[in-house]
N, CA, C and O atoms as CSV, one atom per row, in Angstrom:
chain,resi,resn,atom,element,x,y,z
A,1,UNK,N,N,0.831,-1.192,0.000
A,1,UNK,CA,C,0.000,0.000,0.000
A,1,UNK,C,C,0.874,1.254,0.000
A,1,UNK,O,O,2.021,1.237,0.445
A,2,UNK,N,N,0.320,2.289,-0.489
A,2,UNK,CA,C,0.981,3.581,-0.544
A,2,UNK,C,C,1.134,4.149,0.869
A,2,UNK,O,O,0.239,3.980,1.696
A,3,UNK,N,N,2.250,4.817,1.158
A,3,UNK,CA,C,2.480,5.352,2.505
A,3,UNK,C,C,1.602,6.567,2.807
A,3,UNK,O,O,1.515,6.983,3.962
A,4,UNK,N,N,0.951,7.143,1.795
A,4,UNK,CA,C,0.050,8.272,2.015
A,4,UNK,C,C,-1.363,7.832,2.365
A,4,UNK,O,O,-2.245,8.665,2.576
A,5,UNK,N,N,-1.577,6.528,2.427
A,5,UNK,CA,C,-2.893,5.968,2.725
A,5,UNK,C,C,-2.952,5.567,4.198
A,5,UNK,O,O,-2.013,4.973,4.728
A,6,UNK,N,N,-4.078,5.904,4.856
A,6,UNK,CA,C,-4.254,5.618,6.278
A,6,UNK,C,C,-5.528,4.794,6.470
A,6,UNK,O,O,-6.580,5.124,5.922
A,7,UNK,N,N,-5.419,3.721,7.253
A,7,UNK,CA,C,-6.587,2.908,7.590
A,7,UNK,C,C,-7.445,3.678,8.584
A,7,UNK,O,O,-6.943,4.134,9.612
A,8,UNK,N,N,-8.753,3.830,8.284
A,8,UNK,CA,C,-9.609,4.625,9.159
A,8,UNK,C,C,-10.752,3.850,9.802
A,8,UNK,O,O,-11.232,4.243,10.865
A,9,UNK,N,N,-11.201,2.753,9.181
A,9,UNK,CA,C,-12.343,2.036,9.751
A,9,UNK,C,C,-12.495,0.658,9.125
A,9,UNK,O,O,-11.920,0.351,8.080
A,10,UNK,N,N,-13.294,-0.162,9.808
A,10,UNK,CA,C,-13.706,-1.454,9.269
A,10,UNK,C,C,-15.220,-1.425,9.164
A,10,UNK,O,O,-15.907,-0.935,10.060
A,11,UNK,N,N,-15.726,-1.944,8.080
A,11,UNK,CA,C,-17.172,-1.986,7.873
A,11,UNK,C,C,-17.710,-3.270,8.491
A,11,UNK,O,O,-17.227,-4.365,8.202
A,12,UNK,N,N,-18.707,-3.120,9.335
A,12,UNK,CA,C,-19.288,-4.259,10.032
A,12,UNK,C,C,-20.565,-4.755,9.377
A,12,UNK,O,O,-20.764,-4.591,8.174
A,13,UNK,N,N,-21.418,-5.356,10.172
A,13,UNK,CA,C,-22.632,-6.014,9.703
A,13,UNK,C,C,-23.676,-5.030,9.174
A,13,UNK,O,O,-23.618,-3.832,9.450
A,14,UNK,N,N,-24.618,-5.555,8.417
A,14,UNK,CA,C,-25.743,-4.765,7.914
A,14,UNK,C,C,-26.741,-4.527,9.046
A,14,UNK,O,O,-26.940,-5.377,9.913
A,15,UNK,N,N,-27.356,-3.358,9.014
A,15,UNK,CA,C,-28.370,-3.002,10.011
A,15,UNK,C,C,-29.606,-2.518,9.251
A,15,UNK,O,O,-29.540,-1.532,8.517
A,16,UNK,N,N,-30.706,-3.197,9.423
A,16,UNK,CA,C,-31.932,-2.815,8.725
A,16,UNK,C,C,-31.949,-3.308,7.288
A,16,UNK,O,O,-31.101,-4.099,6.875
A,17,UNK,N,N,-32.934,-2.824,6.532
A,17,UNK,CA,C,-33.140,-3.297,5.168
A,17,UNK,C,C,-32.710,-2.293,4.105
A,17,UNK,O,O,-32.767,-2.607,2.916
A,18,UNK,N,N,-32.282,-1.096,4.499
A,18,UNK,CA,C,-31.990,-0.049,3.525
A,18,UNK,C,C,-30.524,0.020,3.118
A,18,UNK,O,O,-30.161,0.878,2.313
A,19,UNK,N,N,-29.669,-0.852,3.645
A,19,UNK,CA,C,-28.272,-0.858,3.241
A,19,UNK,C,C,-27.322,-0.198,4.224
A,19,UNK,O,O,-26.148,-0.004,3.909
A,20,UNK,N,N,-27.807,0.150,5.412
A,20,UNK,CA,C,-26.921,0.738,6.417
A,20,UNK,C,C,-25.976,-0.323,6.968
A,20,UNK,O,O,-26.338,-1.490,7.115
A,21,UNK,N,N,-24.760,0.112,7.268
A,21,UNK,CA,C,-23.728,-0.776,7.792
A,21,UNK,C,C,-23.144,-0.194,9.064
A,21,UNK,O,O,-23.044,1.025,9.202
A,22,UNK,N,N,-22.760,-1.051,9.989
A,22,UNK,CA,C,-22.080,-0.624,11.213
A,22,UNK,C,C,-20.655,-0.227,10.846
A,22,UNK,O,O,-19.974,-0.964,10.132
A,23,UNK,N,N,-20.194,0.929,11.325
A,23,UNK,CA,C,-18.850,1.408,11.020
A,23,UNK,C,C,-18.007,1.349,12.293
A,23,UNK,O,O,-18.351,1.973,13.297
A,24,UNK,N,N,-16.909,0.603,12.253
A,24,UNK,CA,C,-16.016,0.480,13.399
A,24,UNK,C,C,-14.832,1.424,13.171
A,24,UNK,O,O,-13.878,1.096,12.465
A,25,UNK,N,N,-14.923,2.602,13.788
A,25,UNK,CA,C,-13.938,3.666,13.603
A,25,UNK,C,C,-12.597,3.289,14.229
A,25,UNK,O,O,-12.552,2.825,15.368
A,26,UNK,N,N,-11.512,3.486,13.492
A,26,UNK,CA,C,-10.160,3.233,13.997
A,26,UNK,C,C,-9.328,4.505,14.000
A,26,UNK,O,O,-8.122,4.457,14.241
A,27,UNK,N,N,-9.961,5.642,13.736
A,27,UNK,CA,C,-9.204,6.897,13.664
A,27,UNK,C,C,-9.575,7.811,14.825
A,27,UNK,O,O,-10.516,7.549,15.574
A,28,UNK,N,N,-8.814,8.883,14.951
A,28,UNK,CA,C,-9.064,9.884,15.995
A,28,UNK,C,C,-9.946,11.022,15.494
A,28,UNK,O,O,-10.157,12.003,16.207
A,29,UNK,N,N,-10.463,10.898,14.270
A,29,UNK,CA,C,-11.215,11.990,13.663
A,29,UNK,C,C,-12.583,11.524,13.168
A,29,UNK,O,O,-12.773,11.347,11.964
A,30,UNK,N,N,-13.533,11.324,14.074
A,30,UNK,CA,C,-14.856,10.846,13.645
A,30,UNK,C,C,-15.604,11.863,12.786
A,30,UNK,O,O,-16.555,11.499,12.094
A,31,UNK,N,N,-15.191,13.129,12.821
A,31,UNK,CA,C,-15.856,14.156,12.015
A,31,UNK,C,C,-15.600,13.974,10.518
A,31,UNK,O,O,-16.256,14.624,9.704
A,32,UNK,N,N,-14.666,13.107,10.140
A,32,UNK,CA,C,-14.394,12.869,8.722
A,32,UNK,C,C,-15.511,12.071,8.053
A,32,UNK,O,O,-15.611,12.061,6.826
A,33,UNK,N,N,-16.344,11.408,8.835
A,33,UNK,CA,C,-17.447,10.623,8.275
A,33,UNK,C,C,-18.656,11.543,8.123
A,33,UNK,O,O,-19.415,11.755,9.068
A,34,UNK,N,N,-18.817,12.075,6.937
A,34,UNK,CA,C,-19.932,12.974,6.645
A,34,UNK,C,C,-20.375,12.741,5.208
A,34,UNK,O,O,-19.667,12.111,4.421
A,35,UNK,N,N,-21.530,13.246,4.882
A,35,UNK,CA,C,-22.092,13.071,3.548
A,35,UNK,C,C,-21.119,13.600,2.499
A,35,UNK,O,O,-20.639,14.729,2.598
A,36,UNK,N,N,-20.836,12.782,1.502
A,36,UNK,CA,C,-19.949,13.180,0.417
A,36,UNK,C,C,-18.493,12.821,0.623
A,36,UNK,O,O,-17.696,12.963,-0.305
A,37,UNK,N,N,-18.114,12.357,1.811
A,37,UNK,CA,C,-16.725,11.976,2.077
A,37,UNK,C,C,-16.376,10.729,1.277
A,37,UNK,O,O,-17.196,9.822,1.134
A,38,UNK,N,N,-15.155,10.691,0.757
A,38,UNK,CA,C,-14.711,9.599,-0.095
A,38,UNK,C,C,-13.642,8.766,0.589
A,38,UNK,O,O,-12.705,9.305,1.177
A,39,UNK,N,N,-13.786,7.456,0.510
A,39,UNK,CA,C,-12.828,6.513,1.072
A,39,UNK,C,C,-12.521,5.453,0.032
A,39,UNK,O,O,-13.181,5.386,-1.005
A,40,UNK,N,N,-11.518,4.623,0.304
A,40,UNK,CA,C,-11.106,3.568,-0.619
A,40,UNK,C,C,-10.939,2.270,0.155
A,40,UNK,O,O,-10.680,2.282,1.358
A,41,UNK,N,N,-11.092,1.141,-0.548
A,41,UNK,CA,C,-10.776,-0.141,0.066
A,41,UNK,C,C,-9.466,-0.647,-0.527
A,41,UNK,O,O,-8.838,0.048,-1.326
A,42,UNK,N,N,-9.049,-1.853,-0.141
A,42,UNK,CA,C,-7.748,-2.358,-0.578
A,42,UNK,C,C,-7.682,-2.589,-2.085
A,42,UNK,O,O,-6.592,-2.637,-2.656
A,43,UNK,N,N,-8.838,-2.734,-2.731
A,43,UNK,CA,C,-8.882,-2.910,-4.185
A,43,UNK,C,C,-8.944,-1.569,-4.911
A,43,UNK,O,O,-9.094,-1.523,-6.132
A,44,UNK,N,N,-8.827,-0.485,-4.157
A,44,UNK,CA,C,-8.888,0.884,-4.678
A,44,UNK,C,C,-10.280,1.234,-5.205
A,44,UNK,O,O,-10.427,2.134,-6.032
A,45,UNK,N,N,-11.309,0.514,-4.718
A,45,UNK,CA,C,-12.690,0.857,-5.060
A,45,UNK,C,C,-13.095,2.064,-4.235
A,45,UNK,O,O,-12.847,2.113,-3.030
A,46,UNK,N,N,-13.715,3.030,-4.877
A,46,UNK,CA,C,-14.102,4.267,-4.206
A,46,UNK,C,C,-15.451,4.078,-3.513
A,46,UNK,O,O,-16.393,3.554,-4.107
A,47,UNK,N,N,-15.537,4.509,-2.254
A,47,UNK,CA,C,-16.766,4.453,-1.471
A,47,UNK,C,C,-17.093,5.868,-1.009
A,47,UNK,O,O,-16.294,6.504,-0.321
A,48,UNK,N,N,-18.274,6.356,-1.391
A,48,UNK,CA,C,-18.697,7.711,-1.032
A,48,UNK,C,C,-19.863,7.599,-0.058
A,48,UNK,O,O,-20.823,6.870,-0.306
A,49,UNK,N,N,-19.771,8.328,1.052
A,49,UNK,CA,C,-20.820,8.278,2.072
A,49,UNK,C,C,-22.053,9.036,1.592
A,49,UNK,O,O,-21.976,10.201,1.203
A,50,UNK,N,N,-23.178,8.354,1.629
A,50,UNK,CA,C,-24.464,8.959,1.274
A,50,UNK,C,C,-25.162,9.487,2.527
A,50,UNK,O,O,-25.829,10.521,2.484
A,51,UNK,N,N,-25.003,8.765,3.650
A,51,UNK,CA,C,-25.604,9.171,4.921
A,51,UNK,C,C,-24.801,8.554,6.057
A,51,UNK,O,O,-24.287,7.442,5.933
A,52,UNK,N,N,-24.696,9.287,7.173
A,52,UNK,CA,C,-23.974,8.781,8.341
A,52,UNK,C,C,-24.715,9.169,9.605
A,52,UNK,O,O,-25.053,10.337,9.797
A,53,UNK,N,N,-24.969,8.192,10.470
A,53,UNK,CA,C,-25.600,8.421,11.762
A,53,UNK,C,C,-24.515,8.334,12.833
A,53,UNK,O,O,-24.054,7.244,13.172
A,54,UNK,N,N,-24.114,9.484,13.361
A,54,UNK,CA,C,-23.007,9.563,14.317
A,54,UNK,C,C,-23.317,8.851,15.631
A,54,UNK,O,O,-22.433,8.222,16.213
A,55,UNK,N,N,-24.566,8.940,16.108
A,55,UNK,CA,C,-24.921,8.331,17.389
A,55,UNK,C,C,-24.853,6.805,17.341
A,55,UNK,O,O,-24.368,6.171,18.279
A,56,UNK,N,N,-25.335,6.223,16.254
A,56,UNK,CA,C,-25.357,4.764,16.135
A,56,UNK,C,C,-24.178,4.228,15.325
A,56,UNK,O,O,-24.017,3.014,15.198
A,57,UNK,N,N,-23.358,5.119,14.779
A,57,UNK,CA,C,-22.218,4.758,13.933
A,57,UNK,C,C,-22.653,3.871,12.766
A,57,UNK,O,O,-22.061,2.824,12.504
A,58,UNK,N,N,-23.698,4.317,12.077
A,58,UNK,CA,C,-24.197,3.617,10.901
A,58,UNK,C,C,-23.892,4.443,9.663
A,58,UNK,O,O,-24.033,5.666,9.669
A,59,UNK,N,N,-23.478,3.771,8.611
A,59,UNK,CA,C,-23.111,4.459,7.379
A,59,UNK,C,C,-23.858,3.844,6.200
A,59,UNK,O,O,-24.108,2.639,6.165
A,60,UNK,N,N,-24.209,4.696,5.235
A,60,UNK,CA,C,-24.833,4.265,3.993
A,60,UNK,C,C,-23.969,4.813,2.861
A,60,UNK,O,O,-23.742,6.020,2.780
A,61,UNK,N,N,-23.492,3.935,1.993
A,61,UNK,CA,C,-22.633,4.352,0.884
A,61,UNK,C,C,-23.447,4.500,-0.395
A,61,UNK,O,O,-24.408,3.763,-0.619
A,62,UNK,N,N,-23.054,5.462,-1.235
A,62,UNK,CA,C,-23.697,5.647,-2.535
A,62,UNK,C,C,-23.536,4.376,-3.355
A,62,UNK,O,O,-22.492,3.725,-3.312
A,63,UNK,N,N,-24.579,4.029,-4.100
A,63,UNK,CA,C,-24.634,2.845,-4.951
A,63,UNK,C,C,-24.635,1.527,-4.170
A,63,UNK,O,O,-24.524,0.458,-4.769
A,64,UNK,N,N,-24.757,1.590,-2.857
A,64,UNK,CA,C,-24.869,0.396,-2.014
A,64,UNK,C,C,-26.073,0.536,-1.082
A,64,UNK,O,O,-26.056,0.031,0.040
A,65,UNK,N,N,-27.122,1.227,-1.555
A,65,UNK,CA,C,-28.289,1.502,-0.718
A,65,UNK,C,C,-29.370,0.422,-0.853
A,65,UNK,O,O,-30.566,0.711,-0.880
A,66,UNK,N,N,-28.911,-0.812,-0.935
A,66,UNK,CA,C,-29.768,-1.991,-0.986
A,66,UNK,C,C,-29.114,-3.038,-0.086
A,66,UNK,O,O,-27.887,-3.122,-0.037
A,67,UNK,N,N,-29.895,-3.820,0.611
A,67,UNK,CA,C,-29.352,-4.789,1.560
A,67,UNK,C,C,-28.369,-5.756,0.900
A,67,UNK,O,O,-27.293,-6.011,1.442
A,68,UNK,N,N,-28.726,-6.290,-0.252
A,68,UNK,CA,C,-27.845,-7.263,-0.917
A,68,UNK,C,C,-26.539,-6.625,-1.377
A,68,UNK,O,O,-25.480,-7.244,-1.277
A,69,UNK,N,N,-26.603,-5.401,-1.876
A,69,UNK,CA,C,-25.378,-4.702,-2.288
A,69,UNK,C,C,-24.517,-4.362,-1.074
A,69,UNK,O,O,-23.293,-4.494,-1.121
A,70,UNK,N,N,-25.151,-3.926,0.006
A,70,UNK,CA,C,-24.415,-3.556,1.219
A,70,UNK,C,C,-23.685,-4.759,1.807
A,70,UNK,O,O,-22.598,-4.607,2.363
A,71,UNK,N,N,-24.262,-5.946,1.693
A,71,UNK,CA,C,-23.624,-7.149,2.235
A,71,UNK,C,C,-22.265,-7.414,1.596
A,71,UNK,O,O,-21.412,-8.054,2.211
A,72,UNK,N,N,-22.050,-6.937,0.378
A,72,UNK,CA,C,-20.765,-7.148,-0.293
A,72,UNK,C,C,-19.647,-6.326,0.352
A,72,UNK,O,O,-18.470,-6.587,0.107
A,73,UNK,N,N,-20.006,-5.339,1.173
A,73,UNK,CA,C,-19.005,-4.480,1.818
A,73,UNK,C,C,-18.620,-4.948,3.222
A,73,UNK,O,O,-17.657,-4.435,3.793
A,74,UNK,N,N,-19.343,-5.901,3.781
A,74,UNK,CA,C,-19.101,-6.353,5.151
A,74,UNK,C,C,-17.666,-6.865,5.298
A,74,UNK,O,O,-17.158,-7.592,4.444
A,75,UNK,N,N,-17.031,-6.471,6.393
A,75,UNK,CA,C,-15.664,-6.848,6.776
A,75,UNK,C,C,-14.568,-6.192,5.937
A,75,UNK,O,O,-13.407,-6.590,6.038
A,76,UNK,N,N,-14.898,-5.217,5.127
A,76,UNK,CA,C,-13.863,-4.492,4.379
A,76,UNK,C,C,-13.259,-3.420,5.261
A,76,UNK,O,O,-13.932,-2.837,6.111
A,77,UNK,N,N,-11.993,-3.173,5.046
A,77,UNK,CA,C,-11.289,-2.075,5.717
A,77,UNK,C,C,-11.271,-0.906,4.749
A,77,UNK,O,O,-11.001,-1.083,3.561
A,78,UNK,N,N,-11.559,0.299,5.257
A,78,UNK,CA,C,-11.535,1.457,4.381
A,78,UNK,C,C,-10.382,2.378,4.763
A,78,UNK,O,O,-9.959,2.438,5.917
A,79,UNK,N,N,-9.895,3.088,3.760
A,79,UNK,CA,C,-8.711,3.931,3.889
A,79,UNK,C,C,-9.012,5.318,3.345
A,79,UNK,O,O,-9.957,5.512,2.581
A,80,UNK,N,N,-8.187,6.283,3.753
A,80,UNK,CA,C,-8.236,7.625,3.200
A,80,UNK,C,C,-6.805,8.124,3.017
A,80,UNK,O,O,-5.857,7.491,3.484
A,81,UNK,N,N,-6.653,9.242,2.348
A,81,UNK,CA,C,-5.327,9.826,2.178
A,81,UNK,C,C,-5.006,10.724,3.360
A,81,UNK,O,O,-5.910,11.189,4.055
A,82,UNK,N,N,-3.718,10.970,3.590
A,82,UNK,CA,C,-3.298,11.803,4.724
A,82,UNK,C,C,-3.685,13.253,4.562
A,82,UNK,O,O,-3.397,14.070,5.437
């Protein structure tokens, strides 16, 4: 991996039927998780946040707003640039 890339979270299980996922934060900056924020996985696939619930730590990614699509993201680690 590139040294400018930082691991920020792991995507957990699906919650509900709309594609929300539990987000396990590994960074010191929870404010980075907001609508429109862009992250990457190890395959360099781009993940853009569509909605984030700070209290429950639930995230919904663009183009993954369906339960079956969201399940493909479970257990992925997401990264951002420094």
